[in-house]
Structures are given as structure tokens and as C-alpha cells.
N, C-alpha and C positions, 0 to 999 in steps of 0.2 A: 518408146512405149513404156518401158520400165520406169523411166523418169516421171511419166504422167501418172502411173499407178501410185508411185511413192508420194507424189505431191498431193494426190487426192486423199491418200491414207493419212498424211500428216495434217491436212486441213480438217479431217474428221476428228482426229485425236485432240485438237485444240479445245473444242467445246467440252469434250469429256474431261480433260485435265482441269479446265476451269471449273467445272461442276464438282469434280473430286476435291478441289481445294477450298470450296465454300464451307465455312464452319456451320455446324448444326445450331439452330436457335435454342437458347436456354429457356427452361420453363419459367414463367413469370409467377412469383409468389403473390397470393392475394393480400391486399393492403388492409390492415386492421382498421376498424372504424375508430375515429378519434373520440376519446372519452373526455368530456369537459372537466377541467380542473376545479375541484370544489373550493369555494371561497372560504378562507380560514375564519373561524369564529373569533370574535373579539375576546381577549383574555381578561379575566377579572383580576385587577391588581391585588397583589399579596399584601395583607395588612402588615405594617411595620411593627417589629418587636422592639423592646427596650434595648436589646443588643445591637440593633441597627442604628441607634442614635449616634450622631457624630461624637467622637471621642473628644473630651476636654483636653486642652493643652496643659502643660505643666504650669504655666503662668496662671491660667484660670483656676486650676486646682489649688494653687498656693493662695490665691485671692479668697477662695471659698474657705480654706482652712484658717486664714487669718481672721475672717469674720466670726467663725466658730470659736476661735481662741479668745477673742475679745469678749465673747459671751460666756466664757468659762466652760464651754462644751468641749473639754479636752479630748475625750475618746474619739469623738467624731472629727475633731480637728486633726488629730494624729493620722487618722485614716486618709484624709485628704493630702496631707504632706507626704505620706509614704507612697500614695498613688502618684504624686508629682515626681517623686524620686524614682519610681519605677519607669516613668516616661523619660526622665532626664536625671540619671544617677549622679551627675556632677553639678546640679543646680545649687548654688551656694545658699540662697535664701531658704530653699526648702530644707536643706540640711540643718540650718540654724533653728528653724521653727520646729522641725521634727525632734531635734535634741531637747530643746527647751520644753516642749509639750510632754515628751516622755519623762522628763525630770519632774514636771508638775504631777504626773501620774505615779510618781515614785517607782518608775521602772528604770532603775539605775543602770542596768546592763545595756538596755536599748539606748538610753540617753548617751551613755559613754561611747557606744559604737558610732552614733551619729556625730558627736563632737569630734571624735578622732578622725572620722572620714572627712569632715570639713577641714580640719587642720592639715590633712595630707593632700588636699587638692593641688593640682599642678599650678604653679605660679601664685600660690596663696600669699597674701600679705603677712609679714611677720607679726603685725599687731593682732590680726585675726587668728594666726596660729597660736600666739601667746594666750589669747582669750580662750580659745578652744581647749588648750592644754589645761588651763586653770579650771574650766568648767568640768572637764572630764575628771580631773583630780577631785573635784567636789563630790562626784558620784561615788568615788572610793571612800571618801570620808563619811558620807551618809550611811553607807553600809557598815563601815567599821564602828561608827558611833552607836548604831542600834544594837550591834553585837555586844559591845562593851556595857552600854547602859542597862541592858537586860539582866546583867549579872551583878548589879550594884544595889545595895540596900542601905537604908538609914538605920544605924544601930548605935545606941549608947552615945549619941551626940555627934556622930560623924558618919561619913560614907564608908562602907566596907565592901570591898570587892571579893566576889567568889571566883574561884577558878573556872575558866571556860572549859567545856568538854574537850576530850582528846580525840573523840570520834563523832561523826555526824555532820550535818550541813553547816553548823556553826561551831568552829573550834578556835582555840587560841592561835593555832598555826595559820589557818585561813584568814583570820582577822589580822594577824601580823603581816600577811602578804598583801592584804588590802591597803594597809597603812603604807607599806613600802612602795607599792605601785603608785599610790597617790603622791608620795614624796618625790618619786622619780619624775612624774609629770610636772610637778612644781619646779623642779630643777630645770626642765626643758623650757618651762614658761619664763622663768627669771633670766635664763640665758639669752632670751630674745628681748626681754624688757625687764631690766634689773630693778627698776623703781616701781614695780607693780605692787602697790600696797596690799590689795586684796589677796594676791598670791602669797605674800608673806604672812598674812593673817591666817590663811588656810593652812600654811605650813605649821603655824602655831597650834591650830586645832588638831591636825593629824598627829603631831608629836604629843599633844595632851592625851589623845586616845591611847597612844603607846604607853604613856606614863601610867594611866589607869589600868591598862591591860597587865602591866608588869609591876603593879603597885607593891611596895614593900621590898623591892629589889634594887640593886645598884643600877641596873639598866633602866628601871623605872624612874629613879631619881635623875639620871642623866637625861632621859627624854623630857622630864619636866623642866629642867633648866634650859634645854634647847628650845622648848616651847615658849618659855618666858622671854628668851632672847629674840625669838621671831616676833613675839607680841610687841616688844620694845621697838623693833625695827619698823613694824607697822605704824606705831604711834609716831615715830620720827618722820616717816615718809608723809604722813598726813598732816604734820605740823604746818600751820599757816594756810592750809587748804580751806576753801569755802565750805562751811558746814553743810550747805545745801547740796554739794556735790559728793559728799561722803555717803556711801551706801548705808541703808538701814537694815540690811540683811547680814549674812555671815561674813561679808567682806569688810565690815567695820571692825575696829579693835574689840576682840571678844575673849573673855576669859572662860575657859571650860571648867565649871565646877561640878560637884557631884549631886547628891540628892538633897533637896531642900527639906527642912524639918516639916513633916506632914501635919503636925498639930501644934497648937500654941504651947501645950505642955512639953513638947519636944524642944522648944526654944531654950528652955532652962537647962537642957542637957548638953547644949552646944558649948564645948570648951575650946574648940579650935576651928579654924576655917574649914569649910567643906572641901577645900582644895589641899587638904593635908598640910596645913601650916605654912602656906605660901605667904611670905612677908610682902607687905605693900598693898594688900587688899583691904579696903575699907568700904563699909556699906554692903548693899546686896542682901540685907536681911528682909524677911517677910514682914510686911506691915498690914496685909489684908489677905485672909483666906476665905475661899468660898467652897463649901462642900458640894460634892457631886451628888445629884439627886438620883437615888436608886429608881430605876424604871418600874412602873406598875404593869401587871399583866393585863392584856385585853384579849377576850375570846376571839379566835379566828373565825372568819366567815365560813358558815356551814356549807355554802355552795361554791366555794372556791378552794383550789388546791394551794393557794398562796395566802399570805397575810393580807388583811384588809387595810390598806393605807388610809382610807377615809375614816376609819374608826381608831386610828392611831396604833393599830396592832403591829407587832414586830415579830419576825421569826425568832424563836428562842425566848419569847416573852415569858412563857410559862416556866421555863427553866430559870430565868432571871428572878422570878418571884420568890424562889426558894433557895437559890444558890448564891452565896456571896462570891466576890471576885475582886482581884486587884488589877488596876490599870496604871501603867507607867506612861506619863505624858512628858515628852521633851518640850521645853519652853525656851524661847529666846527673850531675854529681858532687855529692854532698851535702856539707854543712859538716863532716861527719865523714870525708870522703874516700872514701865508697862510691859505686858506680855504682847509681843508683836508676831509671834509664831508659836504654834502648838502642833505637835505631831505625836501620834501613837507609837510608842516603842514596843509595848507589850500590853495585851489586854484581851477583851472579849467583845465580839461584835455587838452584843446587846447592851454593853456598858460604855463602850468607847465614846459615843456621842455625848453622853452626860458628863463624862470626864473632861472632854475637850472644852465643852461649854463652861465648866467650872474653872478650868485652868486659865482660860482667857480673862477671867475676872480677878485673878490674884494681882496684888500690888506689892512692889518691893522698894526698899530704900535705894536711891541711886548709888551705883557702885563706882569706885575709883581704884585704879591700880597705879601706885606710885604717883598719886595726885593727878592722874589723867582719867577722864571719864571713859568707862568701858562698858560694853554689853556683857551680859552673863548668859551662858548656855548651861542649863541644868535640867534636872528631872524632878517632877512631882509625882509621887505614888499615891493613888487614891485606893483606900481599903473600903470597898463598897459592900454594904450589908443591907438586907431587907429591914426597913424600919429605922435604920440607923442614920439616914441622911435624906429625909423626905422634906419636900417643901411644906411650909405651914399651910394648913387648910384655910381657905377664904370663907368667912362666915356667910351664910345665906341671908340676904337682906329680907327683912320682914315686910309683908305686904302693907 
């Protein structure tokens, strides 16, 4: 009986246990309604700016620079070459043109840096190194020459040197350093190419500046004799060389003289060579002089803050109309006696153009040093005064 009761009880508990173990249903969250994805609007393309243009390669920049160089647009050309070097700092062709262009612009420091950087390129050829050292030395000579020439005057039939200042941007000491630096680079040049005639001539010119700088001293005389020895070496190296291959610039045999007699009356005062009695020089005297025309003043445009180029106006013209001034022009005289190069050593912006134009028209007797044709490098000083050197008026034709 008990077994039956237990069996019934157990059978009843099974459904209860099964019910107790059934998990409760979780509440269902409401599903949010789908929101349609908006179609993106077409974007308006952004206008391209100049900065977005494709960058030119170094080769393309050099090509553009060479085209500008050939047209004598030197400032723009230099910008192109320097941009090329910014892209490719070791590009040989860009270094060459950047240096030569800076030299043309009379920026000797910049030219020198580019020449030396080219010389120091890895695996650079010795011939290019020698050329680069030579050209860098030329920049030192250009600076030294201007410093020395500015303190020379023609007096009592000869060139007289004044002492350079002891303080300031141009001093005797800094000029001496320029000469020494140039000579050092020449030594590096001839160590690579000993028969480099142009380098020996530049050595002559650098030593000649030292002679003028120390004029009247034992060191000055020693520098002069060394200069003439370098000039003789240049002449010897060029002996037998085709005349067409000899440079017509400062690489050809050149004798550095002083100031040329400014007027015909001064010719009578000349009692010795303008190179302080150098034996062996013949010729080189002035055979034709042209006066520098003093500029006339032109009223400036009333509606412009600058001078009116269409009317020939120049800044400073009113000053020039009443103020005299002196202009020193360096000239290179060819073996035929013609002026092939003219450069302002010292002057005034409103007078320089007329002085350069006049200097280019001067003529000289061909010069010889020890019976060898040589060029002359000297200075013409124009004393420009109002009414003192004006062009003759052209008569008005009658109707």
C-alpha cells in the first residue's frame, strides 16, 4: 500500500518539476522602423590653385634657366638654377650655371660658393675641379680689384695710391685677405693642372693688386715682380696656341695698369708708365677719348610715385642737374686697343650709365710687354659736371 502511495506521489511530482525547470520568456523589444539612407549629394570639385600644379623637375628648371640666361635675363635665370639646386643639391650643370650667373650679376660671394660647391662634388673630375677653383679665385680678384682701384687717382702724370681705411667694410687688411684667398685657390688649381694658362694670368692679376695695395713698399715691389713672372709664364704657355682658342677676357695675358690720363692735357704730364716704371711695356696710350655726357633733368610724372621711363626720367635726375660727380670705370683693353669690358668701380647711379657708354668708345694704342701683345686692365675716371660735357645740340631743320 505504501509503495503505491509513493509511486503516485512521484508521478505527480514529475510534471511539477518539469514546470518548475521551464525558463520564463524574455520580453521582446520593439523593432525600430528602418530609416532610408540618404543619397549623398555630388561634391563640387575644388578649383586647383597654383600650388597644386605639378612641380618641375631639376632638369626642367635648368632648361628654363638656360633659356633665360641666353636672353641675358640673369636675375630670373639665377632663380631657376637655385630652384633646381634646391630639388637636387648636387646637380653639376645647375651648380655651373648658378655660379656663372651670379658672377654676371656681380654677386661674387654667391658665385664663389657655387663654384666651390661644384669643385667639392663627390667623384668630381680634376679638370672641372681646377676650372672651379680658378673661377672661384676670379671672384676674390674682382672684389680686391674694386677695393684697390677706388683709392687710386691720376696725379702729376702718374697713378697715386691712397691708403685704404683701417676700419669699415673695405680695409687694407680685408683686401689683403681677399688676395691671399684667391692665390690659395690658384695654387690648388695649378696643382691639378699645372699648364693652366688662364690660372697663371689670374695669379699675375692678384699679385698686381697686392703691388698696388702696398705701393711704395718693399713688399709692394716684391709682389710686382712676382706678378710679372706669372705674366711671363702665361705668355710662355700660350706660345704656339691658336689665337682663336685664346680667351678674350681676363684669361689672356693682361697687364694691370693704373689710371689712364683723363684728358689730353694730362698726356703731357706723363713721365713714366702708369705701372710705376715697369720695363718692357710699350704702347697702351690713349688715342681717342670720349667725354661722358652729363644727364639732363626730366620732371617726374605727377601721378606716379616713381620716375616716368617713357619720358626719360631717372630717379635722382634733379640732383644730377646741379651736383657734379666722379665716376671710376674699370676697362679691359684688347690687344687691338679696343675696350672689350667696362665696369663701374665707384660712381653714382644717375651718372654711371653715361660713364660706361663713354668709356666703351675710348681707343688705345696696342700694347706690348717684352714684345708680346698684351691686354691692359686700367681705370678711367670721369669728372662729370653740369654743362661741362654735353652733347652738341642738333639744329632744328627749317620748314
